[in-house]
C-alpha positions as CSV (number, residue, x, y, z in Angstrom):
1,M,-0.1,-0.2,0.2
2,G,2.7,2.6,1.0
3,D,4.1,1.8,-2.1
4,R,1.1,3.1,-4.0
5,G,1.0,6.1,-2.6
6,E,5.0,7.0,-3.3
7,D,4.1,6.1,-7.0
8,F,1.6,9.1,-7.7
9,A,3.4,11.3,-5.6
10,N,5.0,13.4,-8.6
11,D,1.5,13.4,-10.2
12,G,3.3,11.8,-13.5
13,A,6.0,9.8,-14.8
14,K,9.3,9.4,-12.9
15,G,11.9,12.4,-13.8
16,F,8.9,14.1,-15.3
17,K,9.2,18.4,-14.4
18,K,5.9,19.8,-13.5
19,N,4.3,22.4,-15.8
20,E,7.2,21.6,-18.7
21,F,4.9,20.8,-20.6
22,K,2.1,22.7,-21.3
23,P,-0.1,21.4,-24.7
24,H,-3.1,23.9,-23.5
25,L,-0.9,27.0,-24.1
26,S,-0.4,28.5,-28.0
27,E,1.5,31.4,-29.3
28,Y,0.7,33.0,-32.8
29,W,2.9,35.2,-34.7
30,K,2.8,36.9,-38.2
31,I,5.4,35.8,-40.5
32,P,5.8,38.9,-42.8
33,P,5.7,38.0,-46.8
34,H,9.3,37.5,-48.3
35,H,9.5,40.0,-51.0
36,D,6.4,42.3,-49.5
37,A,8.4,46.2,-49.6
38,E,4.6,47.2,-48.8
39,F,4.4,45.5,-45.6
40,V,8.0,46.3,-44.4
41,T,7.7,50.1,-45.3
42,C,4.3,50.3,-43.3
43,M,5.8,48.2,-40.0
44,E,9.2,50.7,-40.2
45,D,6.7,53.5,-40.6
46,V,4.9,52.3,-37.2
47,L,8.4,51.4,-35.2
48,D,9.2,54.8,-35.8
49,V,6.4,56.0,-34.6
50,Y,6.8,54.1,-31.4
51,Q,10.6,55.5,-31.1
52,R,9.2,59.2,-31.0
53,P,9.4,60.8,-27.5
54,Y,6.6,62.3,-25.6
55,D,4.8,65.1,-26.6
56,P,1.4,66.2,-25.9
57,S,1.0,68.3,-28.4
58,Y,1.2,65.1,-30.5
59,P,0.0,61.9,-28.5
60,V,0.6,58.5,-30.0
61,V,-2.6,56.7,-29.2
62,C,-3.4,53.1,-30.2
63,M,-6.8,52.1,-31.5
64,D,-8.7,49.2,-32.2
65,E,-12.5,47.9,-31.9
66,S,-14.0,44.7,-30.6
67,P,-17.4,43.4,-31.4
68,K,-18.3,41.2,-28.0
69,Q,-21.5,39.2,-27.6
70,L,-23.8,40.1,-25.2
71,I,-25.2,37.3,-23.4
72,G,-28.2,36.8,-20.4
73,E,-28.8,33.6,-18.2
74,V,-31.7,31.5,-18.6
75,R,-31.8,30.5,-15.0
76,E,-30.5,32.0,-12.0
77,P,-27.8,31.6,-10.4
78,L,-28.0,29.0,-7.4
79,P,-26.3,31.2,-4.3
80,T,-23.1,30.1,-2.8
81,K,-23.5,27.4,0.7
82,P,-21.3,27.3,3.4
83,G,-18.7,25.0,2.3
84,S,-19.7,25.0,-1.8
85,I,-19.3,27.6,-4.6
86,E,-22.1,28.7,-6.8
87,K,-23.6,27.3,-9.5
88,V,-24.2,28.7,-12.7
89,D,-25.9,27.4,-15.2
90,D,-23.9,26.8,-18.6
91,E,-27.1,27.2,-21.1
92,Y,-27.5,31.5,-21.9
93,V,-30.0,33.5,-24.0
94,R,-28.4,35.9,-26.5
95,L,-28.8,39.6,-26.1
96,G,-27.1,40.5,-29.6
97,V,-23.9,42.5,-29.8
98,A,-21.8,45.4,-28.7
99,E,-18.7,47.3,-30.4
100,L,-15.8,48.0,-28.1
101,F,-14.0,50.6,-29.2
102,L,-10.6,51.3,-27.2
103,A,-7.7,54.0,-27.3
104,V,-4.8,53.7,-25.5
105,E,-1.8,56.2,-25.1
106,P,1.3,53.7,-24.2
107,L,3.6,56.7,-23.0
108,T,1.1,58.1,-20.4
109,G,-1.1,54.9,-19.9
110,K,-4.0,56.3,-20.5
111,M,-6.7,54.2,-21.5
112,I,-10.6,55.6,-23.7
113,A,-13.4,53.2,-23.8
114,E,-16.7,53.4,-25.4
115,V,-19.5,50.7,-26.3
116,E,-21.3,51.1,-29.5
117,S,-24.8,49.2,-30.9
118,K,-23.1,48.7,-34.0
119,R,-19.6,48.8,-36.5
120,A,-19.8,51.2,-39.0
121,K,-17.8,54.2,-40.6
122,K,-20.0,56.8,-38.8
123,D,-19.5,55.0,-35.5
124,W,-15.3,55.1,-36.1
125,A,-15.7,58.7,-36.9
126,Q,-17.6,59.9,-33.6
127,F,-14.8,58.0,-31.3
128,I,-12.2,59.7,-33.6
129,R,-14.1,63.2,-33.1
130,D,-14.9,62.3,-29.3
131,L,-10.2,61.5,-29.3
132,V,-10.0,64.8,-30.8
133,D,-12.8,67.1,-28.7
134,V,-13.4,65.6,-25.4
135,H,-10.0,63.8,-24.3
136,Y,-7.2,65.5,-26.5
137,P,-9.1,69.0,-27.0
138,T,-5.5,70.9,-26.5
139,A,-3.4,68.4,-28.9
140,K,-2.4,69.9,-32.3
141,K,-2.4,66.7,-34.2
142,I,-3.4,62.9,-32.8
143,V,-1.0,59.9,-34.2
144,L,-3.1,57.0,-34.4
145,V,-1.8,53.4,-34.3
146,M,-4.2,50.9,-35.4
147,D,-4.7,47.8,-38.1
148,N,-6.5,48.2,-41.4
149,L,-9.9,47.4,-40.7
150,N,-12.4,49.0,-43.3
151,T,-13.1,51.9,-41.5
152,H,-10.5,53.0,-39.9
153,K,-9.4,55.0,-43.0
154,L,-9.8,59.3,-42.8
155,S,-12.2,58.8,-45.9
156,S,-14.2,57.1,-43.6
157,L,-14.9,61.0,-41.7
158,Y,-16.0,62.4,-45.0
159,C,-19.8,61.9,-46.0
160,R,-20.2,62.4,-49.7
161,R,-23.9,62.7,-49.3
162,I,-24.3,65.8,-46.9
163,R,-20.4,66.9,-48.5
164,S,-18.8,67.0,-44.7
165,W,-17.4,65.5,-42.4
166,N,-20.0,63.0,-41.0
167,N,-21.4,66.2,-39.4
168,I,-18.5,65.7,-37.2
169,P,-16.7,68.6,-37.0
170,C,-13.2,66.6,-37.0
171,S,-10.7,67.6,-39.8
172,A,-8.3,65.4,-41.5
173,E,-5.5,67.7,-40.5
174,Q,-6.0,67.1,-37.0
175,V,-5.2,63.4,-37.3
176,T,-2.5,61.6,-38.7
177,I,-3.4,57.4,-39.0
178,F,-0.2,54.6,-38.9
C-alpha cells in the first residue's frame, strides 16, 4: 500500500518536471511575406512612431475595436452556501452584439473605451471626434496607430452625400493614421 502512494506522488512519470509541457498553451505570430516591400515599409513607419519621445501636442494613441457578444442567463445562479461555491447554468440566451472601441496612449497609460451598438464608419468617426474634442482638445495632432480595418480610414470621416465630415467637426488635419 505504501508503494502505491509513492508511485503517484509526482502526479506523472518519474523524472518529468511539473509544468514543463503545456499542450493547452499556444502562441501566434505573423511571418511577414518575403518580398512584400509595402508590409516592411508600413512596419518600419509604425516602429518609428513608437520611438518618438512623448509630446502632449502630438500624442501617440493606439486604437482598436472589438465586437462582443452580449449574453444573459436562462436561470438565476444558485447562491453560495457554506462549504460550496456558486452554481451557474451553462445555458444562456443571446442578447445581441456590442462594439467596443478602445484607445490607449502607451507613453502615459491613458485608456479610453466606448461602447456602441454597431460597427459602422459613422461610429468610428464619432469615436475619433471624441478623441479630438473630449480626450485631446489641446493636441495639435493625434497620431493614431491601428490596424487596416475597412472603417479605419480618414475617408470614413467624410460623407459624400452631405459633403461634410459626417456632421462631425473633425478635420483630417487633426489626425494622422499609421
